[in-house]
N, C-alpha and C positions, 0 to 999 in steps of 0.2 A: 504494500499500499504506500502511495507516495505521501510525503509530508504535508502537502496541501489537502489531500483527501482525508488524512488522519486529523488534521486541524478542523476541517469542515465537520467531521463526525464528532469531534469533541465539542464544538460550538453548538451543534444541534442537540447533543446530550445535555449541555449545560443550560440550553434554553428550555428544554422539557422539564428539567429539575427546577429551574427558577419558576416557571409557570405553575407547576404543581405546588411549589411552596407558597406562591402568592394566593392561589386558590385556597390552600390550607389555612391562611390567615384569616379568612372570612368565617365567622362563628356560624353555628347551625341557627342561632337566633337571627342573625343578619340574613342568611339565606332564606329563612321562613318569612321575614319581613319583606324582602324583595319579592318573593312569590306572592304574598298577600297583595302587595301593591299591584302586581301584574294582574291578579285576578279581580281586583276592585273595579270601580266604575269605568265606563267608557271614557277614554282619554281624548276622544276626538270631538267632544262638546265644546262649541264655542260660546263665548260670553253672551252673544245675542240670543242663543238658543237655551241657555241655562235657566232653569227654574229652581229657586231656592229650596233646599231641603227643610223639613220641619225641625225646629229646635226644641228642647235640648237635643243633642246628638246621641246621647246614651250615657249611662252611669260611668262608662269607662273613658269618657271624654270631658276635659275640663270646660266649664262654662265660660271661663274668662280667657280662653285661647285667643290671642290677638291676630286675626287674619289680616293680611295686608289690605289697604284700601282698594276699592274697585274689585273685590273678590266676591263671587257668588259661589257658595258651597251648594252644590247640586246633588250630592250623594253622601249618605252616611250608613255605614254597614256595621251593626253591632255583631261582633264575632265572639260574644260570650267572654270566656276567660282569656282569649287572646287580645281582647280589647276592641276598639272601634276605629274603623278607618273611614276618614272623611275625605272627599275630593271636591276641590273647588277649581275655578278658572278666574283668572284676573286679567284685566285689560292693562295691567302694569307690566313693564318689561321685566325680563328675567333678572337683570341687574338691580333693579328696584326691589323686586321681591326678595332676592338674596340679602339685601341690606335690611329689610324688615325682619327676615328670620334671624339674621345675626344681631339685630339691634333691638326693635321693640319687643320681640318674642323673648329674647334673653332678659332684657329690662323688666319683663313681667314675671320673672322667676323661673323660666325654663331654660336651664343651663345646657349648652351644647357639650356632650361628653366626648364626641369624636365625630368627624364628618370628612367629606370629600366634595371638592368643587371642580367641575370641568367647564368646558366652554359653553355648553348648552343645558347642563343639568347639574344638580347639587343634592346631597343628602346628608343627613346627620342623625345621630342618636342623641336623645335628650332626656333630662330628668328635671322634676320640680313640681312644687305645689301638690305633692302627693300622687303624681302621675309619672309614668315614663313611656318612652316610645321612640318613634323615628319619623322624621319628615323627609319628603322628597319634593323637589321642584324641577320642572323642566320646560323648555321652550315648547309651545304647542307645535306640533308637525303640520296641523291642519289650519290653525288660526293665526295668521301673521301678527306679531306683536303682542300676543297673549301668552300667559304662563300657567301651566297646570300645577296645582299644589295638592299634595297628599300628605295627610298627617295620620299615623297610627298612634293610638294612645291607650293606655291601660292603667288602672290604679296600681300604685306601688304597694 
């Protein structure tokens, strides 16, 4: 085997190990939350088509959660012991929504424990005020300039 082919094989093996270790870093709870978000409400609803969900959203969701301005929460799913998932759409930009999630939400007592931000989406695990959960925001693929917001919450 030539040196170049051997190095190529080593690089491929290293990439496979690295990919496996990155996947292993995600906890079972994180994987479940991501699956729950994927199974939640239709993410193609635009602000103009959204009808506000009835409140309160359930025992597992804080009544004082500060949704960003221009947000319509159009779906709330009580999943029992797993908590409640709410989905909303906002006419505010992704950047503005991210600022609210890391500003007003945190200022209201919901501390971000860890999170990740990419160009068009962000997510974080949070705790506070007797609750814990995860939020995710993403630019709407169907509705230009709008941002989808999902919050999973359960009593601590």
